C-alpha positions, 0 to 999 in steps of 0.5 A: 500500500505504501507504494501507492502513496508518496508520503510527505508528512503523516497526520494521525487521528483517533476521532472517527465519529461515524461509519456510514456505508462506504464513508467515514466521518473524522472530527477535529481535523486540520489541514486536510485536503480534498482528494488526500489519501490515507489509511484507516486501521480498525481494532482488528489491525487491518489497514484500509485505504481511504480518500477524502471526498469532503472537507470542512472547518474541523471535519473530513469525510473520506471514502474507504476504497476497500469496504467498511465491513467490520470497521467500527467508529470506536477504536479506529485510527486514521492516518493522512499522508498529505498527497493524492493517490499516485499509481505506479505505472510501467509499460510492463502493465500490458498483458496484466489484469489489475483491480480498480484501485491499481493492485494485481488481480492475476496472482502476479506481483506488480511490475517495477514502477517506471513512474508514479502518476496522480490518478486524477491526471494533469490538465492538458492545456487547451492550446496544446491540443491537436485537432483529431484527424487520424482514423482508428480501424476497428474492423467493424464496418458500421463504425469504420464506414459510417462513424469512423473513430478518430484518434483522440476522440470520445465516441460512446456507445448507447445501449440497452439491457440485453443488447450485445454491447459487451460483445461489441466492446470485446470485438473492438478491443480485439480488432482495433488498430492504427495503420502504419508499421511504426505506430504503437497501439494499445488497449486499456479496458476498464470494466466498471461494476461488471457481474462475475459472468461478464468479467469471465467472458472478457478475461476468457475472450482476451486470453484465448484470442491473444488480445491480452498481450497488448491490453491492460484490463482494469477490472472492478466487479459488482461485488467490489466496494462502491468507492473503488468503482469511482476510482476505476476509470481514473486508474485506467486513464492514468495508465493510458496517459502514461503509455500515450504521453511517455511511451508514444502509444496510440491508446484506445480506452474502453470504459464499460459500463459508465452507467454503473459508475454514475450509479456509484456516484449517486450512491456516494452522494446520497450517503453524504446527504447531498441535495439530489438532482435529476432522478437522484443523481448529484447536480455535479454529475456533468462536471464529474463525467467531464473530468473523465471524458476530457482526458482524451485527446492529442497533444501538440509535439507528442506522438501518442494519443488517448481515444475513449470508447465509453459504453453505457446502458440506457435504463428502459432504452431511454436516451433522455436518461441523465447519464446518456443525455449528459454524456452526449453533451461532452462527447463528439458523437454517439453510437446507438444500438437498436433493439429492433435490429437485434430482434431481426438477428443483426449483429452489431445492431446499430441504429444508423439514423440515431448514430453519428461521429462529429469528427469523422469528416476530417479523418477520412479520404485519400491518404487516410482511408480511401478517396470515396469514403466520405461520399459513400458514408453520406450516400448510405445514410441518405439512401437508407433513410429513404428506404425506411420511408419506403418500407413504411409505405409498403406496409400501407399500400403493398409492395406490388403497388410500389414503383420500380425505384421504390422496390430498388430501395427495399432491396438496398435496405435488405442488402445494407442491413444483411451484408454491410451492418451485419458482421460476424463476431470474429470477422474483421474488415479493412476500410477497403473491404468495408467500402467495397461492400458499401458499393455492392449495396449502393449499386442496387440503386440506379446511379442517378439516385446518387445525390451525395457522390460526384459523378467521377467517383461513381464511375470508378466504383459503381458495380454495373453488374449488380444493377443489371442482375436484379429483376424488376419483377415486371415493373418498368421504368 
């Protein structure tokens, strides 16, 4: 435990007034700072790591990171060390599984520390930020083709209970990479409040496929203390920042599930007796989430980058719920999973029209992905939107009463969903393969329908044979 703390001066108190859930209240304190670390030792002699979350004129409230079970107020001793939690970091953490407070969970000792970093991070000067313009290839067509992830971006997934967000997170962690033989790439996966079976799924998947070699798994289980859940994403981001800023890695940080983090924040806020905001969440939740999400980015003069891929489940599939709602204000886009698409057997079940990536336009094109990428993405979304309108019309009037162009749109929608969106869990596609499949679907439509693609681009990629091979079932133009 002492390795996690840089001791500057010890203050000792035997004035614990109350133990309330994951919190302890210490009276008659002096000079204690917010975020300061310490240790509380009960009559049983077991030391427990604590962190100050509120200070007053003569008191301090601290959260116990290892649980308060069996810890009484009477007879407990608190020692503060005058510093925040500092995490020992090393490149040798790649391939390791650690807990949400930075200690090993894989029965191995911690690797020798190359540095000790504050888990709260250091603010990145806005002037020093570089605009994100380089893509990450996830190998998933729906993401790479329509909402390309950009190095330094924050691109969350909004999912619902029972939808395959864990599968998608594991697939992206296994497949994602950046182009270029000289580019170092790493994954930091923060599992926040997961059930045991979910944790075992990720561990087994990463070990069996070899993905663990380039991955740090920071794991907090549902049975772990609530206070540790608050710390988990910060520990993960501290490791990511070390790899990015000191070791020149491009790091993808996957945070799953941020709803569990927000629930832990609400529980701590309630234990402190704070005035609740929307649906009982604390009024400062926006600021707290921003302190996590804004640790993504690129820095001028530094080769590495930190990209965030947060995953959060929406209670009752409600996208206006406070957690996804506030997340949408902070991040640069959103990927929404669709229950109706999942019901049709389509994986990954993206809701195409509800999803977007605000930074994609500057990260695709010649020299980055392919020269037709931006046009193809816009045309796919436009055509699919019209195809859904035609589907609704067909329900009312019957497919036999549609024009031949409308029938083309129906066939395009089926091909788009079954070949472009749908993809195997172990199927990895390059940018070029994704765009080729997109042209197969678009070529079902006559090329005079392409309002978003320049004629010279259409001539190079349009699949004439696809258009001619499909019967119009007797309907003439």
